[in-house]
C-alpha positions as CSV (number, residue, x, y, z in Angstrom):
1,M,-138.5,-163.1,-91.7
2,D,-138.2,-159.5,-90.5
3,S,-136.2,-158.6,-87.3
4,G,-139.3,-157.8,-85.3
5,T,-140.7,-161.3,-85.9
6,H,-137.4,-163.0,-85.0
7,L,-137.5,-161.0,-81.7
8,V,-141.0,-162.0,-80.7
9,M,-140.2,-165.6,-81.7
10,G,-137.2,-165.5,-79.3
11,L,-139.6,-164.3,-76.5
12,G,-142.1,-166.9,-77.5
13,L,-139.6,-169.7,-77.3
14,A,-138.6,-168.6,-73.8
15,G,-142.3,-169.0,-72.8
16,L,-142.3,-172.4,-74.5
17,A,-139.2,-173.4,-72.5
18,C,-141.4,-173.4,-69.4
19,V,-142.6,-176.8,-70.4
20,D,-139.1,-178.0,-69.6
21,P,-139.3,-178.8,-65.8
22,V,-135.6,-178.0,-65.4
23,I,-136.1,-174.5,-66.9
24,G,-139.6,-173.8,-65.6
25,S,-138.9,-174.6,-62.0
26,N,-135.8,-172.4,-61.6
27,T,-135.8,-168.6,-62.1
28,T,-132.0,-168.5,-62.8
29,F,-132.2,-171.2,-65.4
30,F,-135.3,-169.6,-67.0
31,T,-133.5,-166.2,-67.2
32,A,-130.6,-167.8,-69.0
33,A,-133.0,-169.6,-71.4
34,L,-134.7,-166.3,-72.0
35,I,-131.4,-164.6,-72.9
36,G,-130.4,-167.6,-75.0
37,T,-133.6,-167.8,-77.1
38,I,-133.7,-164.1,-77.7
39,I,-130.1,-164.0,-78.9
40,G,-130.4,-167.2,-80.7
41,S,-133.5,-166.1,-82.6
42,S,-131.6,-163.0,-83.9
43,A,-128.0,-164.1,-84.1
44,P,-127.9,-165.2,-87.7
45,D,-128.8,-161.7,-88.7
46,L,-125.7,-160.2,-87.2
47,D,-124.4,-160.2,-90.8
48,T,-126.5,-157.0,-91.1
49,L,-123.4,-155.3,-89.6
50,L,-121.8,-155.7,-93.1
51,R,-123.9,-152.7,-94.1
52,L,-121.2,-150.7,-92.3
53,K,-118.8,-151.9,-94.9
54,S,-121.0,-151.5,-98.0
55,N,-124.3,-152.5,-99.4
56,A,-122.6,-154.8,-101.8
57,A,-120.9,-156.7,-99.0
58,Y,-124.1,-156.9,-97.1
59,I,-126.2,-158.2,-100.0
60,R,-123.5,-160.8,-101.0
61,N,-123.3,-162.2,-97.5
62,H,-126.7,-161.7,-95.9
63,R,-128.4,-165.0,-95.2
64,G,-125.4,-166.8,-96.6
65,S,-123.0,-168.7,-94.4
66,S,-124.5,-167.2,-91.2
67,H,-127.8,-169.1,-92.0
68,S,-126.2,-172.4,-93.0
69,L,-126.6,-175.7,-91.3
70,P,-123.0,-175.6,-89.9
71,A,-123.7,-172.0,-88.6
72,I,-126.8,-173.3,-86.7
73,L,-124.5,-175.5,-84.6
74,L,-121.8,-172.8,-84.3
75,W,-124.3,-170.2,-83.1
76,T,-125.6,-172.7,-80.6
77,V,-122.2,-173.5,-79.2
78,L,-121.1,-169.8,-79.0
79,I,-124.3,-168.6,-77.3
80,T,-124.5,-171.5,-74.9
81,G,-120.8,-171.2,-74.1
82,A,-121.1,-167.5,-73.4
83,L,-124.0,-168.1,-71.1
84,Q,-122.1,-170.8,-69.2
85,I,-119.2,-168.4,-68.7
86,G,-121.6,-165.6,-67.6
87,Y,-123.2,-167.9,-65.1
88,R,-119.9,-169.4,-64.0
89,G,-120.7,-172.9,-65.2
90,T,-123.8,-173.4,-63.1
91,L,-126.3,-173.9,-65.9
92,P,-127.7,-177.2,-67.2
93,W,-125.9,-176.8,-70.5
94,L,-127.9,-179.6,-72.3
95,H,-131.2,-177.9,-71.5
96,I,-130.0,-174.4,-72.2
97,G,-128.2,-175.5,-75.4
98,G,-131.3,-177.3,-76.6
99,W,-133.5,-174.2,-76.4
100,V,-130.8,-172.1,-78.0
101,L,-130.5,-174.6,-80.8
102,L,-134.3,-174.5,-81.4
103,A,-134.2,-170.7,-81.5
104,V,-131.4,-170.6,-84.1
105,A,-132.9,-173.4,-86.2
106,L,-136.3,-171.8,-86.3
107,H,-134.8,-168.5,-87.4
108,V,-133.2,-170.3,-90.4
109,L,-136.3,-172.4,-91.1
110,T,-138.6,-169.4,-91.3
111,D,-136.1,-167.6,-93.6
112,L,-136.2,-170.6,-95.9
113,L,-140.0,-170.4,-96.0
114,N,-140.0,-166.9,-97.5
115,T,-139.0,-165.3,-100.7
116,Y,-135.4,-164.3,-99.8
117,G,-134.4,-167.7,-98.7
118,T,-130.9,-168.7,-97.4
119,Q,-127.8,-170.5,-98.5
120,A,-128.6,-173.2,-96.0
121,L,-126.4,-175.8,-97.7
122,W,-123.2,-173.7,-97.5
123,P,-120.3,-174.6,-97.8
124,F,-121.4,-177.6,-99.9
125,S,-123.5,-175.4,-102.2
126,K,-124.0,-171.7,-102.7
127,R,-127.4,-172.2,-104.1
128,W,-130.2,-170.0,-102.6
129,I,-133.1,-172.0,-101.3
130,S,-136.4,-170.2,-100.9
131,W,-139.7,-172.0,-100.7
132,N,-142.0,-169.0,-101.1
133,I,-144.5,-170.2,-98.5
134,L,-144.6,-167.2,-96.2
135,P,-144.2,-163.4,-96.9
136,I,-141.2,-161.5,-95.5
137,F,-143.5,-160.2,-92.8
138,D,-146.3,-162.5,-91.8
139,S,-149.0,-160.7,-89.7
140,V,-150.4,-164.0,-88.4
141,I,-147.1,-165.2,-87.0
142,F,-146.2,-161.8,-85.5
143,T,-149.7,-161.0,-84.1
144,T,-150.2,-164.3,-82.4
145,H,-146.8,-164.2,-80.8
146,L,-147.5,-160.6,-79.6
147,L,-150.8,-161.6,-78.2
148,A,-149.4,-164.7,-76.3
149,I,-146.5,-162.6,-74.9
150,L,-148.9,-159.9,-73.7
151,L,-151.2,-162.4,-72.0
152,W,-148.1,-163.9,-70.3
153,A,-146.7,-160.6,-69.3
154,L,-150.0,-159.5,-67.7
155,G,-149.9,-162.7,-65.6
156,G,-153.2,-164.0,-67.0
157,V,-152.0,-167.3,-68.5
158,D,-149.5,-170.1,-67.7
159,P,-146.7,-170.0,-70.4
160,A,-146.5,-173.8,-70.3
161,V,-150.0,-173.8,-71.6
162,V,-150.4,-170.9,-74.0
163,F,-147.1,-171.3,-75.9
164,P,-147.5,-175.0,-76.8
165,I,-150.9,-174.1,-78.1
166,L,-149.4,-171.2,-80.0
167,Y,-146.7,-173.2,-81.7
168,L,-149.1,-176.1,-82.5
169,F,-151.3,-173.5,-84.2
170,L,-148.4,-172.0,-86.2
171,A,-147.2,-175.4,-87.3
172,V,-150.7,-176.1,-88.7
173,Y,-150.8,-172.6,-90.2
174,T,-147.5,-173.1,-92.0
175,L,-148.5,-176.5,-93.3
176,W,-151.8,-175.0,-94.5
177,R,-149.9,-172.2,-96.3
178,S,-147.7,-174.8,-97.9
179,W,-150.8,-176.6,-99.2
180,L,-152.3,-173.3,-100.3
181,H,-149.1,-172.5,-102.3
182,R,-149.3,-175.9,-104.1
183,T,-153.0,-175.7,-104.9
184,T,-152.7,-172.1,-106.1
185,W,-149.8,-173.1,-108.4
186,T,-152.0,-175.8,-109.9
187,R,-154.9,-173.3,-110.3
188,L,-152.4,-170.8,-112.0
189,L,-151.5,-173.4,-114.6
190,R,-155.1,-174.0,-115.3
191,L,-156.0,-170.3,-115.6
192,D,-153.1,-169.5,-117.9
193,G,-153.5,-172.6,-120.1
194,G,-150.8,-174.7,-118.6
195,L,-147.1,-174.9,-119.4
196,Q,-146.6,-174.1,-123.1
197,E,-143.5,-174.6,-125.2
198,D,-142.4,-171.0,-124.7
199,V,-142.9,-171.0,-120.9
200,A,-140.1,-172.3,-118.7
201,T,-142.0,-172.2,-115.4
202,Y,-144.1,-170.2,-113.1
203,H,-143.2,-168.7,-109.7
204,L,-145.7,-167.7,-107.0
205,I,-144.6,-165.0,-104.5
206,P,-146.6,-164.7,-101.3
207,T,-148.0,-161.4,-100.0
208,L,-149.5,-160.3,-96.7
209,S,-152.9,-161.6,-97.9
210,I,-153.3,-165.4,-98.1
211,Y,-155.4,-165.0,-101.2
212,D,-153.2,-162.6,-103.1
213,W,-150.0,-163.7,-104.9
214,H,-147.4,-162.1,-107.1
215,V,-146.8,-164.2,-110.2
216,L,-143.8,-164.6,-112.5
217,K,-144.0,-166.4,-115.7
218,E,-140.5,-167.3,-116.8
219,M,-140.1,-167.6,-120.6
220,R,-137.6,-169.7,-122.4
221,D,-136.2,-166.5,-124.1
222,S,-135.2,-165.3,-120.5
223,S,-137.9,-162.7,-120.4
224,Y,-140.6,-162.6,-117.7
225,H,-144.3,-161.8,-117.5
226,V,-145.2,-160.2,-114.2
227,G,-148.7,-160.3,-112.8
228,T,-151.0,-160.9,-109.8
229,L,-153.4,-163.7,-108.8
230,K,-156.0,-162.2,-106.5
231,H,-158.9,-164.2,-105.2
232,G,-158.6,-166.6,-108.2
233,R,-158.3,-163.8,-110.8
234,L,-155.1,-163.7,-112.9
235,E,-153.9,-160.4,-114.3
236,W,-150.7,-159.8,-116.2
237,L,-149.2,-156.4,-115.5
238,D,-145.9,-156.2,-117.2
239,H,-143.5,-158.0,-119.6
240,V,-139.8,-157.6,-118.7
241,A,-137.3,-158.4,-121.4
242,C,-133.6,-158.7,-120.5
243,S,-131.1,-156.8,-122.6
244,D,-128.2,-158.5,-124.4
245,H,-126.3,-155.2,-124.8
246,P,-122.5,-155.8,-124.6
247,A,-122.4,-153.5,-121.6
248,V,-124.6,-156.0,-119.7
249,A,-122.0,-158.7,-119.9
250,Q,-119.2,-156.3,-119.0
251,S,-121.2,-155.1,-115.9
252,K,-121.1,-158.5,-114.3
253,S,-117.5,-158.0,-113.2
254,D,-118.4,-155.0,-111.1
255,P,-118.5,-155.8,-107.3
256,S,-122.0,-154.3,-106.8
257,I,-123.5,-156.1,-109.8
258,A,-121.7,-159.4,-108.8
259,A,-123.1,-159.1,-105.3
260,F,-126.6,-158.5,-106.7
261,L,-126.4,-161.5,-109.1
262,S,-125.1,-163.8,-106.3
263,F,-128.3,-163.0,-104.4
264,T,-131.0,-163.4,-106.9
265,S,-131.9,-165.7,-109.8
266,F,-134.6,-163.3,-111.0
267,A,-132.4,-160.5,-112.3
268,C,-133.0,-158.7,-115.6
269,A,-130.7,-156.1,-117.1
270,E,-131.5,-152.9,-119.1
271,A,-128.9,-150.9,-120.9
272,I,-129.8,-147.2,-121.2
273,E,-127.9,-144.8,-123.4
274,H,-127.1,-141.3,-122.1
275,D,-125.1,-138.4,-123.4
276,W,-122.4,-139.1,-120.8
277,G,-122.3,-142.9,-121.4
278,I,-124.3,-146.1,-120.5
279,E,-126.4,-147.0,-117.5
280,V,-126.8,-150.7,-116.9
281,R,-129.6,-151.3,-114.5
282,W,-130.3,-154.8,-113.1
283,S,-133.7,-155.3,-111.4
284,D,-134.9,-158.1,-109.2
285,I,-138.4,-158.6,-110.8
286,R,-139.7,-160.5,-107.8
287,Y,-140.3,-157.2,-106.1
288,R,-142.7,-155.0,-108.0
289,H,-144.1,-152.0,-106.2
290,R,-146.1,-149.2,-107.7
291,K,-145.1,-150.2,-111.2
292,Q,-141.4,-150.1,-110.2
293,Y,-138.8,-152.7,-109.4
294,P,-137.0,-151.0,-106.4
295,F,-134.4,-153.7,-105.7
296,V,-131.7,-152.8,-108.2
297,A,-128.0,-152.8,-109.0
298,V,-126.7,-150.1,-111.3
299,L,-123.4,-149.6,-113.1
300,L,-122.6,-146.3,-114.8
301,M,-119.9,-146.2,-117.6
302,D,-118.7,-143.6,-120.0
303,H,-118.5,-144.2,-123.7
304,Q,-115.0,-145.7,-123.3
305,S,-116.4,-148.3,-120.9
306,H,-114.7,-146.7,-117.8
307,T,-116.7,-147.1,-114.6
308,L,-118.2,-143.8,-113.3
309,G,-119.9,-145.4,-110.3
310,S,-122.1,-148.3,-109.2
311,F,-124.5,-149.0,-106.4
312,V,-126.9,-151.7,-105.2
313,G,-129.9,-151.6,-102.9
314,W,-133.6,-150.7,-102.6
315,L,-134.2,-147.5,-104.5
316,S,-137.4,-145.8,-105.8
317,D,-137.1,-144.3,-109.3
318,D,-136.9,-140.8,-107.8
319,R,-134.0,-141.8,-105.5
320,L,-132.3,-143.7,-108.3
321,Q,-132.4,-140.6,-110.5
322,K,-130.8,-138.6,-107.7
323,R,-128.0,-141.2,-107.5
324,L,-127.5,-141.0,-111.2
325,Q,-127.2,-137.2,-111.1
326,M,-124.7,-137.4,-108.2
327,N,-122.5,-139.8,-110.2
328,T,-122.6,-138.2,-113.6
329,Y,-122.7,-134.4,-113.0
């Protein structure tokens, strides 16, 4: 999920911790639990600091080992231990640690539920796991947390009442979205005539609207049809063919391209000839915005296959053209 949602979830879990009599009856213990759940709900995203090194380093590592099952335990131990040191060993570590563990685990779980996913099975597997149940930003999850926190802050409700209701509602909501994903996938097969010999599989990408989905039809020739399914109406918008130009294979050894390919299984490459050389542009076709695919990795080579520059990240076509000019003129 986005950083704002992780923050409000940390606050919400602090409110939920009031159901624990040890936490709810002691102001000091509650404050420690509040600090622990806020930090625990955001800690796995500390890998964002890798942006300071490079975009490639960030993309290669974001939601990787920091979001794995071993990391959940490591974050819990580190945060709980730091709190114990800060409070001079006076905290009920089992209770504090339990709420910190819940905060970190929910962070990883919600990230698994959206399109980005995580490498939750690291170090046993580097496979990305994404269940495509929730969008990157879910307005229902964020808004209900914000409302419950405001009611709590204004002193109008008992947190031991409102937050159990909130999380019960969100558990039901998530299960419903999971069911909706499954039934929509079945409807998609029916609308498009079912899996044919030239179709490998379909992928549904959730959006802010529960009734609107981005659709990818993966073909056996490694091309994709990109479309939308809105209120039961299927519309194909684009066909993306992946180039087999020799420069495409060569580009895979570049650090920026390699980082991009380690993150996504939905990358298509295009080789574009210029007067100065060749531009190899990899696009993640899950993310289509205004007829563009803004999440890209680009390698620029001269006609002798020498690298002129490379970059990876979210770029509009206008910004991408500016980057090309900076690296080639």
